[in-house]
C-alpha positions as CSV (number, residue, x, y, z in Angstrom):
1,M,1.0,1.0,-17.6
2,K,-1.5,-1.7,-16.0
3,I,-3.9,-3.6,-18.5
4,K,-7.7,-2.7,-18.6
5,I,-10.6,-4.2,-19.6
6,T,-11.0,-2.1,-22.7
7,L,-8.4,-3.8,-24.2
8,L,-10.0,-6.8,-23.7
9,L,-13.4,-6.3,-25.4
10,V,-12.6,-9.5,-28.0
11,A,-13.6,-11.6,-25.0
12,S,-17.1,-13.7,-25.8
13,F,-18.3,-12.8,-22.2
14,L,-19.0,-9.6,-20.2
15,Y,-16.8,-7.9,-18.1
16,F,-18.4,-7.8,-14.5
17,A,-16.5,-5.4,-11.9
18,P,-16.6,-6.5,-7.9
19,N,-17.8,-3.2,-6.9
20,M,-19.7,-1.9,-9.7
21,F,-22.3,0.2,-7.4
22,S,-20.1,1.8,-5.2
23,Q,-21.7,5.1,-3.2
24,P,-19.9,7.3,-0.8
25,P,-19.8,6.4,3.0
26,V,-22.1,7.5,5.3
27,I,-20.4,9.5,8.0
28,E,-21.4,9.6,11.3
29,T,-20.1,10.3,14.9
30,T,-20.9,8.2,18.1
31,T,-19.4,7.2,21.3
32,D,-17.3,4.0,21.3
33,Q,-17.0,1.2,23.8
34,F,-13.9,3.3,25.5
35,G,-15.7,6.4,25.7
36,N,-14.1,8.2,23.0
37,A,-15.9,10.5,20.7
38,V,-15.2,9.0,17.3
39,V,-16.2,9.2,13.7
40,V,-17.3,6.4,11.7
41,E,-17.5,5.8,7.9
42,R,-20.2,3.4,7.2
43,D,-20.6,1.3,4.1
44,S,-23.6,3.0,2.7
45,L,-24.8,-0.5,1.4
46,T,-23.7,-2.7,4.1
47,G,-23.7,-0.6,7.3
48,V,-20.4,-1.9,8.0
49,A,-17.7,0.8,9.6
50,G,-15.0,1.0,6.9
51,R,-13.0,3.2,9.2
52,I,-13.3,4.2,12.6
53,W,-11.1,7.3,13.4
54,H,-10.2,8.5,16.9
55,S,-10.8,5.4,18.7
56,N,-7.2,4.4,19.3
57,P,-6.7,3.1,23.1
58,N,-4.1,0.7,24.2
59,L,-6.5,-1.6,25.1
60,G,-4.4,-3.7,27.5
61,M,-5.9,-7.1,26.3
62,F,-2.7,-8.8,25.7
63,P,-1.4,-10.6,28.5
64,D,2.5,-11.5,28.6
65,L,2.0,-15.3,27.3
66,Q,5.5,-16.1,29.0
67,Q,4.9,-14.7,32.4
68,G,1.4,-15.8,32.9
69,E,0.5,-12.3,34.0
70,P,-3.0,-10.7,34.1
71,I,-4.2,-8.2,31.7
72,R,-2.0,-5.3,31.6
73,I,-1.0,-2.5,29.1
74,L,2.1,-3.6,27.0
75,R,4.3,-1.4,24.9
76,G,7.4,-2.0,22.9
77,A,9.4,-5.0,22.7
78,D,6.6,-6.7,24.9
79,I,4.3,-6.9,22.0
80,H,5.2,-9.8,19.6
81,E,3.7,-11.7,16.8
82,Q,2.4,-14.8,19.3
83,L,0.9,-12.7,21.5
84,L,-0.9,-10.6,18.8
85,R,-1.9,-14.0,16.8
86,R,-3.6,-15.2,20.4
87,Y,-5.1,-12.3,21.5
88,A,-6.0,-10.2,18.0
89,P,-9.6,-11.4,18.1
90,R,-10.2,-9.6,21.4
91,V,-9.9,-6.2,19.3
92,L,-12.6,-7.6,16.9
93,K,-15.1,-8.8,19.8
94,S,-14.5,-5.2,21.5
95,Y,-15.5,-3.4,18.2
96,K,-18.0,-5.9,17.0
97,D,-21.0,-3.9,17.9
98,I,-19.7,-0.5,16.1
99,L,-18.2,-2.3,13.5
100,R,-21.6,-4.2,13.0
101,V,-19.9,-7.5,12.1
102,N,-20.2,-11.0,13.8
103,P,-16.7,-12.0,15.0
104,E,-17.3,-15.5,14.8
105,E,-17.0,-15.2,11.0
106,F,-13.6,-13.9,10.9
107,R,-10.2,-15.8,10.8
108,L,-6.8,-14.1,11.5
109,V,-4.5,-14.3,8.5
110,Q,-1.7,-11.6,9.1
111,A,0.2,-10.4,12.3
112,E,3.4,-8.7,11.1
113,G,5.6,-6.0,12.1
114,D,8.1,-3.7,10.7
115,G,9.7,-2.1,13.9
116,E,7.6,0.6,13.8
117,F,3.7,-0.9,13.2
118,W,1.9,-4.1,13.7
119,Y,-0.2,-4.8,10.8
120,V,-3.0,-7.2,12.0
121,S,-5.8,-8.4,9.1
122,F,-8.5,-11.0,9.2
123,D,-10.7,-12.9,6.1
124,Q,-14.3,-13.4,6.7
125,I,-15.5,-16.6,6.5
126,Y,-19.3,-18.3,6.6
127,K,-19.9,-21.3,7.4
128,G,-16.5,-22.4,6.1
129,V,-16.6,-20.7,3.0
130,P,-14.4,-17.4,2.6
131,V,-16.2,-14.3,1.5
132,F,-14.8,-12.6,-1.2
133,N,-13.0,-9.4,-0.2
134,G,-14.5,-9.5,3.3
135,R,-12.0,-8.6,5.7
136,F,-11.1,-6.7,8.9
137,G,-7.9,-5.2,10.4
138,F,-6.2,-2.8,12.5
139,T,-2.6,-1.3,12.9
140,L,-0.6,-0.5,16.4
141,N,2.3,1.5,16.9
142,Q,4.7,0.3,19.2
143,N,2.8,2.2,21.8
144,G,0.3,-0.6,21.3
145,D,-2.1,1.9,20.6
146,I,-4.8,1.0,17.7
147,I,-4.1,3.9,15.4
148,S,-6.2,2.6,12.5
149,I,-9.3,0.0,12.6
150,G,-12.1,-0.8,10.3
151,S,-13.8,-3.6,8.1
152,D,-15.0,-4.0,4.7
153,S,-16.9,-7.0,5.0
154,Y,-20.6,-8.5,4.4
155,P,-23.3,-8.8,7.1
156,D,-26.7,-10.7,7.1
157,I,-25.2,-13.4,4.7
158,D,-28.0,-16.0,4.7
159,I,-27.3,-18.6,1.9
160,P,-27.1,-22.4,2.0
161,V,-23.3,-23.2,1.5
162,T,-23.8,-26.7,-0.3
163,P,-23.2,-26.6,-3.9
164,S,-25.1,-28.4,-6.9
165,L,-22.4,-27.9,-9.0
166,S,-18.7,-29.7,-8.5
167,A,-15.6,-28.2,-8.6
168,D,-14.6,-30.1,-12.2
169,D,-18.2,-28.7,-13.5
170,A,-17.4,-25.2,-12.6
171,L,-13.9,-25.3,-14.2
172,I,-15.9,-26.8,-17.6
173,L,-18.1,-23.9,-17.5
174,A,-15.1,-21.2,-17.2
175,R,-13.3,-23.0,-19.6
176,K,-16.1,-22.5,-22.1
177,L,-15.7,-18.7,-21.9
178,H,-12.6,-18.8,-23.8
179,P,-13.6,-20.8,-26.8
180,E,-10.9,-19.9,-29.4
181,T,-8.1,-21.2,-26.7
182,I,-9.6,-23.6,-24.9
183,D,-7.1,-26.4,-25.4
184,S,-4.3,-24.4,-24.1
185,L,-6.0,-23.2,-20.9
186,I,-4.5,-24.4,-17.7
187,A,-6.3,-24.1,-14.2
188,I,-4.2,-22.0,-11.7
189,S,-5.3,-23.8,-8.6
190,K,-8.3,-26.2,-8.0
191,P,-11.6,-24.1,-8.0
192,E,-12.4,-22.9,-4.7
193,L,-15.8,-22.4,-3.0
194,M,-16.5,-18.8,-2.2
195,I,-19.2,-16.5,-1.0
196,Y,-19.5,-13.9,-3.8
197,P,-21.2,-10.4,-2.9
198,E,-22.7,-8.5,-5.6
199,R,-23.2,-5.1,-5.0
200,T,-26.2,-3.8,-6.9
201,K,-28.5,0.1,-6.5
202,Q,-30.8,-2.2,-4.4
203,G,-28.2,-3.5,-1.8
204,I,-26.2,-6.5,-1.8
205,R,-26.9,-9.9,-3.3
206,H,-24.9,-13.1,-2.0
207,Y,-23.8,-16.2,-4.3
208,L,-22.4,-19.4,-3.4
209,T,-19.6,-19.5,-6.3
210,Y,-16.8,-21.5,-7.4
211,K,-14.0,-19.2,-7.8
212,V,-11.9,-20.4,-10.8
213,E,-8.7,-18.8,-12.2
214,I,-7.2,-20.1,-15.2
215,D,-4.0,-19.3,-17.3
216,D,-4.8,-18.7,-21.1
217,N,-1.0,-19.1,-22.5
218,A,-2.2,-18.8,-25.9
219,N,-3.2,-15.1,-25.1
220,G,-0.8,-14.6,-22.2
221,E,-3.7,-13.9,-20.0
222,K,-4.8,-14.9,-16.7
223,W,-8.5,-14.6,-15.8
224,R,-10.7,-14.9,-12.7
225,H,-14.4,-16.3,-12.9
226,F,-17.0,-17.0,-10.1
227,V,-19.3,-19.4,-11.0
228,D,-22.5,-19.9,-9.8
229,A,-22.3,-23.0,-7.6
230,H,-25.9,-24.0,-8.1
231,S,-27.2,-22.7,-11.4
232,G,-23.9,-22.4,-13.4
233,A,-24.2,-18.9,-14.3
234,I,-21.0,-16.8,-14.4
235,V,-21.6,-14.0,-11.7
236,A,-18.4,-12.0,-12.2
237,S,-15.1,-12.2,-14.3
238,Q,-11.9,-10.3,-14.0
239,P,-8.8,-9.8,-15.7
240,L,-5.6,-10.8,-13.3
241,W,-3.4,-9.0,-15.2
242,R,-2.0,-6.8,-13.7
243,E,1.6,-11.2,-15.4
244,G,43.0,-32.0,-19.6
245,N,43.4,-28.5,-17.6
246,W,41.5,-25.6,-18.5
247,S,40.6,-22.2,-17.5
248,V,37.8,-20.0,-18.4
249,S,37.6,-16.4,-17.6
250,G,35.8,-12.7,-18.9
251,T,33.4,-10.1,-18.3
252,I,29.9,-9.8,-18.3
253,N,28.4,-6.1,-19.1
254,G,25.4,-4.7,-21.0
255,V,24.3,-1.3,-22.0
256,V,22.3,0.5,-19.6
257,W,19.9,3.9,-20.1
258,P,19.6,5.5,-16.4
259,T,16.7,7.1,-18.2
260,N,15.9,5.9,-21.8
261,S,17.3,5.4,-25.1
262,D,16.8,8.7,-26.4
263,N,19.7,10.0,-23.8
264,S,23.2,8.6,-23.5
265,S,23.9,5.3,-22.0
266,Q,26.4,3.5,-19.6
267,T,28.1,0.3,-19.7
268,L,27.5,-1.8,-16.6
269,P,28.1,-5.3,-15.3
270,P,24.4,-7.0,-14.2
271,Q,23.1,-7.0,-10.8
272,T,22.9,-10.0,-8.7
273,L,23.6,-12.7,-11.6
274,N,22.8,-16.3,-10.9
275,S,26.0,-18.2,-11.4
276,V,28.0,-18.7,-14.6
277,R,28.3,-22.4,-15.2
278,V,30.2,-25.1,-16.7
279,T,28.7,-28.3,-18.1
280,N,29.8,-31.2,-20.0
281,V,27.8,-32.7,-22.8
282,L,25.5,-34.4,-20.7
283,G,24.6,-31.0,-19.1
284,Q,26.0,-31.8,-15.8
285,Q,27.5,-29.1,-13.6
286,V,31.5,-29.2,-13.5
287,A,32.0,-25.6,-12.1
288,T,30.4,-22.4,-10.9
289,D,31.3,-18.7,-10.3
290,Q,29.5,-15.5,-9.4
291,I,30.6,-12.6,-11.2
292,D,32.0,-9.9,-9.1
293,A,31.3,-5.9,-9.0
294,N,33.0,-5.1,-12.4
295,G,31.2,-8.2,-14.3
296,Y,34.3,-10.7,-14.3
297,Y,34.3,-14.4,-13.7
298,S,36.9,-17.0,-13.5
299,M,36.6,-21.0,-13.2
300,S,39.2,-23.9,-14.4
301,G,39.3,-27.9,-14.0
302,N,41.5,-30.4,-15.0
303,H,39.6,-33.1,-17.2
304,A,40.2,-35.4,-19.8
305,T,39.9,-34.3,-23.1
306,Q,36.1,-33.2,-24.0
307,T,33.9,-30.6,-24.9
308,F,32.3,-28.2,-22.5
309,Y,29.8,-25.4,-22.2
310,L,30.0,-22.2,-20.5
311,R,26.2,-21.3,-20.0
312,F,24.4,-18.2,-17.8
313,D,21.1,-17.0,-18.0
314,L,19.8,-13.2,-17.7
315,A,18.4,-14.0,-14.4
316,G,19.3,-13.5,-10.8
317,S,17.7,-13.5,-7.4
318,W,15.1,-11.0,-8.0
319,A,14.9,-10.7,-12.1
320,R,14.6,-13.0,-14.8
321,I,14.2,-12.0,-18.6
322,K,12.4,-13.9,-21.2
323,N,12.6,-12.9,-24.7
324,P,9.5,-12.9,-25.0
325,S,8.9,-16.3,-23.6
326,N,12.3,-17.9,-23.7
327,Q,14.7,-17.4,-21.3
328,V,17.6,-15.0,-22.5
329,Q,20.9,-17.3,-22.3
330,R,24.3,-17.3,-23.4
331,E,26.3,-20.2,-24.4
332,V,29.6,-20.9,-25.6
333,S,31.7,-24.3,-26.0
334,F,35.3,-25.1,-25.8
335,V,37.6,-28.1,-25.6
336,S,39.1,-28.7,-22.2
337,S,43.1,-28.2,-22.1
338,G,43.9,-24.6,-22.3
339,S,43.1,-21.1,-21.5
340,Y,40.0,-19.6,-22.8
341,V,38.9,-15.6,-22.6
342,F,34.8,-15.0,-23.2
343,N,33.4,-11.9,-23.0
344,F,29.8,-11.2,-23.1
345,P,28.8,-7.9,-24.0
346,F,24.6,-7.3,-24.1
347,T,24.6,-4.8,-27.4
348,N,21.3,-6.3,-28.6
349,T,18.8,-4.3,-27.2
350,F,16.2,-6.8,-27.6
351,D,18.1,-8.9,-24.8
352,G,16.4,-6.7,-22.1
353,F,19.5,-6.1,-20.3
354,N,18.4,-2.7,-19.6
355,A,14.9,-4.3,-17.8
356,Y,17.2,-6.5,-16.1
357,Y,19.5,-3.4,-14.4
358,H,16.4,-1.7,-13.4
359,M,14.5,-4.2,-12.0
360,N,17.6,-5.0,-9.8
361,K,17.6,-1.5,-8.9
362,V,14.2,-0.7,-8.2
363,H,14.1,-4.2,-5.9
364,D,16.9,-2.3,-3.9
365,F,15.4,0.7,-3.6
366,F,12.2,-0.7,-1.8
367,K,14.1,-3.1,0.2
368,G,16.5,-0.3,1.5
369,S,16.0,2.5,3.8
370,P,13.6,4.2,4.3
371,F,11.2,1.4,3.1
372,N,13.1,-1.8,4.6
373,Y,10.3,-3.8,2.3
374,N,11.1,-7.4,1.8
375,G,7.7,-8.3,-0.2
376,M,9.6,-8.4,-3.6
377,D,12.3,-10.9,-2.4
378,Y,11.7,-13.2,-5.0
379,Q,12.5,-13.6,-9.2
380,M,10.2,-11.2,-10.9
381,E,9.7,-12.3,-14.6
382,A,10.0,-9.9,-17.0
383,R,9.4,-10.4,-20.7
384,V,10.8,-8.0,-23.4
385,N,9.9,-8.0,-26.9
386,D,6.5,-9.0,-26.0
387,N,3.9,-7.6,-28.5
388,T,0.7,-9.1,-26.6
389,V,0.7,-6.0,-24.6
390,P,0.2,-2.7,-26.1
391,N,3.4,-0.8,-24.5
392,A,3.9,-2.1,-21.3
393,A,2.0,-4.4,-18.5
394,A,1.8,-5.5,-15.0
395,F,0.4,-9.0,-14.1
396,G,1.0,-8.9,-10.3
397,R,4.5,-10.9,-10.1
398,R,5.6,-10.4,-13.7
399,I,5.9,-7.8,-16.3
400,S,5.9,-7.5,-20.0
401,F,7.2,-4.9,-22.4
402,S,6.4,-4.7,-26.1
403,S,8.3,-3.0,-29.2
404,N,4.9,-1.5,-30.1
405,S,4.6,2.2,-31.4
406,G,8.5,2.6,-32.2
407,R,9.5,1.8,-28.8
408,R,11.3,-1.0,-26.9
409,W,9.5,0.0,-23.9
410,W,11.9,-1.4,-21.4
411,E,14.9,0.8,-22.4
412,N,13.3,3.3,-20.7
413,S,13.5,3.2,-16.5
414,D,10.4,5.1,-15.6
415,V,8.5,2.5,-17.5
416,V,10.2,-0.4,-15.6
417,Y,10.0,1.5,-12.4
418,H,6.3,2.1,-13.0
419,E,5.4,-1.6,-13.9
420,Y,7.5,-2.7,-11.1
421,T,5.6,-0.5,-8.8
422,H,2.4,-1.8,-10.0
423,N,3.5,-5.4,-8.5
424,V,4.7,-4.1,-5.2
425,I,1.1,-2.7,-4.7
426,Y,-0.1,-6.2,-5.8
427,A,2.2,-7.7,-3.2
428,I,1.1,-5.3,-0.3
429,Y,-2.6,-5.5,-1.2
430,G,-3.2,-9.0,-2.4
431,N,-4.0,-7.7,-6.1
432,F,-4.2,-4.5,-7.7
433,I,-6.3,-1.8,-6.2
434,G,-8.6,-1.3,-9.2
435,N,-9.2,-5.2,-9.0
436,I,-10.0,-5.2,-5.0
437,T,-12.4,-1.8,-5.8
438,S,-13.3,-1.3,-8.9
439,G,-13.8,2.4,-10.4
440,L,-12.1,5.5,-11.9
441,E,-10.5,6.5,-8.4
442,A,-9.2,3.1,-7.7
443,D,-7.7,2.4,-11.0
444,A,-6.1,5.8,-10.8
445,M,-4.6,5.0,-7.6
446,D,-2.7,2.1,-9.0
447,E,-1.6,4.4,-11.7
448,G,-0.8,7.6,-9.4
449,I,1.2,5.3,-7.0
450,S,3.4,3.8,-9.6
451,D,4.1,7.1,-11.4
452,Y,5.2,8.8,-8.1
453,F,7.6,6.0,-6.9
454,A,9.1,6.1,-10.6
455,A,9.5,9.7,-10.3
456,S,11.1,9.5,-6.8
457,L,13.8,7.1,-8.0
458,N,14.7,9.0,-11.2
459,Q,14.1,12.2,-9.0
460,N,12.2,13.7,-12.1
461,S,8.6,14.6,-11.8
462,V,8.4,14.2,-15.7
463,I,7.2,10.3,-16.5
464,E,8.9,9.6,-19.9
465,W,7.1,8.0,-22.9
466,T,3.9,8.4,-21.7
467,T,1.9,10.0,-24.5
468,S,0.1,8.0,-26.8
469,G,2.1,9.5,-29.3
470,I,5.8,9.2,-29.6
471,G,8.5,11.5,-27.5
472,G,5.7,13.3,-25.8
473,N,5.4,13.7,-22.0
474,A,2.0,13.3,-20.9
475,R,2.3,12.7,-17.1
476,N,4.2,15.5,-15.0
477,L,4.1,15.2,-11.0
478,A,4.7,19.1,-10.8
479,N,1.1,19.4,-11.5
480,S,-2.0,21.6,-10.1
481,L,-4.5,19.0,-10.7
482,R,-7.2,18.9,-8.2
483,M,-10.1,16.7,-7.0
484,P,-12.5,15.6,-8.0
485,L,-11.6,13.1,-10.9
486,D,-12.4,14.0,-14.6
487,P,-14.7,11.0,-15.3
488,T,-13.7,11.9,-19.2
489,K,-10.1,11.3,-18.5
490,S,-7.9,7.9,-18.4
491,P,-6.6,6.5,-14.9
492,H,-3.2,7.5,-15.9
493,Y,-4.3,11.1,-16.2
494,N,-6.2,11.4,-12.7
495,G,-3.2,9.5,-11.3
496,Q,-1.3,12.7,-11.3
497,I,-3.6,14.1,-8.7
498,L,-2.5,11.9,-6.2
499,G,0.8,11.2,-7.5
500,G,1.2,15.0,-7.3
501,A,0.3,15.3,-3.9
502,M,2.9,12.3,-3.0
503,W,5.6,14.7,-5.1
504,D,4.9,17.6,-3.5
505,L,4.9,16.0,0.0
506,E,8.6,15.0,-1.0
507,N,9.6,18.5,-1.8
508,L,8.1,20.0,1.3
509,I,9.7,17.6,3.7
510,S,12.8,15.6,4.0
511,L,13.0,13.2,0.7
512,N,13.5,10.0,3.1
513,T,10.5,11.1,5.6
514,A,8.1,11.7,2.7
515,R,9.0,8.3,0.9
516,K,8.6,6.6,4.0
517,I,5.1,7.8,5.0
518,N,4.0,7.7,1.6
519,F,4.8,4.3,1.1
520,K,3.1,3.1,4.6
521,A,0.0,4.5,3.7
522,M,-0.4,1.5,1.7
523,Q,0.6,-0.9,4.7
524,I,-1.9,0.6,7.5
525,N,-4.6,-1.6,7.7
526,P,-7.5,-1.1,6.7
527,K,-5.6,-0.3,3.3
528,P,-6.7,2.7,1.2
529,D,-8.7,2.3,-1.8
530,T,-9.6,6.3,-2.5
531,Y,-7.5,9.3,-2.4
532,Q,-9.2,10.4,0.9
533,E,-8.4,7.1,2.8
534,Y,-4.9,7.4,1.3
535,V,-4.3,10.9,2.9
536,N,-5.9,9.9,6.2
537,N,-3.1,7.0,6.2
538,V,-0.2,9.5,5.6
539,I,-1.4,11.2,8.3
540,L,-1.3,8.0,10.7
541,A,1.9,7.1,9.1
542,D,3.7,10.7,10.2
543,D,2.1,10.3,14.1
544,N,4.9,9.9,16.5
545,N,3.0,9.7,19.8
546,G,-0.1,7.4,19.2
547,T,-2.5,10.8,18.8
548,L,-3.7,13.1,16.2
549,C,-4.9,15.3,18.8
550,D,-1.5,17.5,18.9
551,G,-1.0,17.1,15.1
552,T,1.9,15.1,13.6
553,P,5.7,16.2,12.7
554,N,4.7,17.1,9.2
555,L,0.8,17.7,9.5
556,N,1.1,21.2,7.6
557,A,3.4,20.1,4.7
558,I,0.7,16.9,4.1
559,L,-2.1,18.9,4.3
560,T,-0.5,21.8,1.7
561,A,0.6,18.7,-0.5
562,F,-2.7,16.9,-0.5
563,Q,-5.4,19.3,0.4
564,T,-4.2,22.7,-0.3
565,N,-2.5,21.6,-3.8
566,H,-4.9,19.1,-5.1
567,G,-7.8,18.8,-3.3
568,I,-7.5,15.7,-1.4
569,T,-8.8,16.2,2.1
570,P,-8.4,14.2,5.3
571,T,-11.1,12.9,7.2
572,N,-9.6,11.9,10.5
573,L,-8.4,15.1,12.0
574,P,-9.9,16.1,15.1
575,S,-11.9,19.3,15.4
576,L,-10.2,22.0,17.3
577,S,-10.6,22.2,21.1
578,V,-9.1,23.3,24.1
579,T,-9.0,22.6,27.6
580,I,-7.6,24.2,30.9
581,S,-5.4,22.5,33.3
582,G,-3.9,23.9,36.7
583,P,-5.6,24.3,40.3
584,G,-8.8,24.5,40.9
585,S,-8.4,26.2,44.5
586,I,-5.4,28.5,45.4
587,Q,-4.8,30.3,48.6
588,A,-4.9,34.0,48.7
589,G,-1.9,36.1,47.5
590,T,-0.2,32.8,46.2
591,Q,0.4,32.8,42.0
592,G,-1.0,29.9,40.2
593,T,-0.4,29.0,36.6
594,W,-2.6,27.6,33.8
595,T,-2.3,25.8,30.7
596,A,-4.3,25.8,27.7
597,N,-4.4,22.2,26.1
598,V,-5.0,22.5,22.2
599,C,-6.6,19.5,20.6
600,G,-6.8,19.5,16.8
601,G,-6.6,22.1,13.9
602,S,-3.8,23.0,12.0
603,G,-1.7,25.8,11.5
604,T,-0.6,28.7,14.0
605,I,-2.3,29.0,17.5
606,S,-3.1,32.0,19.0
607,Y,-4.3,32.5,22.6
608,Q,-6.4,35.0,24.6
609,W,-6.6,34.3,28.3
610,S,-9.3,36.5,30.4
611,V,-10.7,36.5,33.9
612,R,-13.9,37.3,35.6
613,Y,-13.7,38.0,39.2
614,E,-16.5,37.2,41.8
615,G,-19.3,39.5,41.9
616,S,-18.4,40.9,38.0
617,S,-20.2,40.2,35.1
618,N,-17.4,41.0,32.6
619,F,-14.0,39.3,31.8
620,T,-10.9,41.3,32.0
621,N,-8.2,40.2,29.3
622,L,-4.7,38.7,30.5
623,G,-1.9,37.3,28.1
624,T,-1.7,35.9,24.8
625,S,0.7,32.8,25.5
626,Q,0.1,29.1,26.0
627,N,0.5,29.4,29.8
628,Q,-0.9,32.2,32.2
629,S,0.0,33.2,35.8
630,L,-2.1,35.0,38.2
631,T,-2.3,35.9,41.8
632,F,-5.8,36.4,43.4
633,T,-6.2,38.7,46.6
634,E,-10.0,38.7,47.5
635,E,-10.3,35.4,49.9
636,C,-13.3,32.9,49.6
637,T,-14.1,33.8,46.0
638,S,-15.1,32.0,43.2
639,N,-13.3,33.1,39.8
640,E,-13.4,32.0,36.5
641,L,-10.6,31.8,33.7
642,K,-11.3,31.8,30.4
643,V,-9.0,30.8,27.0
644,V,-10.2,31.6,23.6
645,V,-7.7,29.6,20.8
646,T,-7.9,30.7,17.3
647,R,-6.2,27.8,14.5
648,G,-6.6,27.9,11.0
649,G,-9.7,29.9,11.0
650,Q,-11.5,27.6,13.9
651,N,-12.0,28.8,17.4
652,A,-12.5,27.1,20.4
653,Q,-12.5,27.9,24.0
654,D,-13.0,26.5,28.0
655,L,-13.7,28.2,31.1
656,H,-11.8,26.8,34.3
657,S,-13.4,27.6,38.0
658,V,-10.9,28.9,40.6
659,F,-11.6,29.2,44.5
660,V,-9.6,31.5,46.7
661,N,-8.8,29.8,49.9
662,D,-8.7,32.6,52.9
663,G,-5.1,32.6,55.0
664,S,-5.8,29.2,56.5
665,G,-6.3,27.6,53.1
666,T,-10.1,27.0,54.1
């Protein structure tokens, strides 16, 4: 679970969410600067275009920097980070009118590629001061087509940016919010000037604030406060949880439960353990070794008789275990001159060996195919037997597990994977979704996505140990829950709607494809913070040719999983339309062929062709396939071909004029 403010009501101040008064976007259709008919989802308070659908040209804005060539359309390997960083601002300027933003207020912060997509994002800066959560972003495919574009930013800021208070004053005021632990508070970083946009029922109000982030070591909490840089008032607060000759040899292993400690266990070596080391009495390292695949280590030396210490921590490249605040260590002493065997079986479950094993496993899961995600390549700390949390909690770059409620929560792989995925979300978004966009749906997204990847890794739709009691299975992604969300239920409950859709998709198409597009939906800029935006991005991730006009390879399955099964309806699919391509004139007695080109809709397509000859008021039915061949015999006549297509309950038609030449071709 991710700790929510309901667990923090003992604080001596009121918690304000950054988007307390969120409203549905205003949907409008217009024509963009490239002549495309687009759908715009506009923020009802700011007027900014949060998403622009169907405007996905290859802009040709990126000239080859090395060759100095004029502007041309680039594709594939021609697109690279240096080029994007230099010319991405042109995209922002091209779309500024439809976005309703000032391009001069944005600074490029990301231009990254993963071999399939390029992700580009900007932060909003007003007179040199960052705007909290103000951003613009777009995503390119390998063809250089823009597949997603939009902005969450704040126009019409008009406030002075010279503070009346100092950064030190702001820190003092923020510390006073925690009087019981004021002596243990540590500033995470220097207070930063920031424009804070407060959303109210009347609109947006902007404040010049100091963003102050402090670490409350006494309670194991981190907080972010926005202090008015003039009055010193607390504008908003957020929790940041989401937190002689000798030889020595032996083996290191521990008890692992593939599912949870209610079931059978295995004894396995730790994964990616940091080195086992030998030190002298001064703490100087004299030998080191890495364990092999079986957990075996071996070291030797030649020193004068003295005492040595064999030491290692339960820590590796991707995980470090503490219990609850001290590093889990093993140490044994021996005297040089002799051979020693020391085996270290982790049998005490309070050592957290199970959490260590599964943290490495889930790290490798995301780093491997089909995700190929490197964002978790750091040593994440896990605290076991940490009873400052109810059961388990994610803090962005660390996780904690308690032994409350009669359970050692780190002994359950579902719990480990769920909390770890919270931190994956944090890495991708730069925060938890519920901290960026407050509200039931954003919080539920955090939980539903985390449930899905835990279930997918274990290949079991049931998320174990998720009831308020003990031994129940309260969450199951194989469910029939549908939108809208139930405001009387928890984010964990409502998260089953999104998690269920993601799980259903995995069972409708290939496992790796479902995992890939479910994951990539989080990465596509602008990043989704509603269920509807999530399915829109799943469709974009599934697209293989830069257009949604012809559907995507797995569109029917996506619509079944998200829309049919769980009521999550996309908004980025074009309506059904058809155009006829083929000759507009033809010689008498010569056969011509015409093709119906369908855009939009989903499901099976049916065609009905007909022709109306010159002088007739009626159409005569022809064929029912995509292509229609026909020979006209009457010279110097104007005729009309018509095709009517039906798909998914929608109908569309097109007319095409055909002039029949005489024998001379005139």
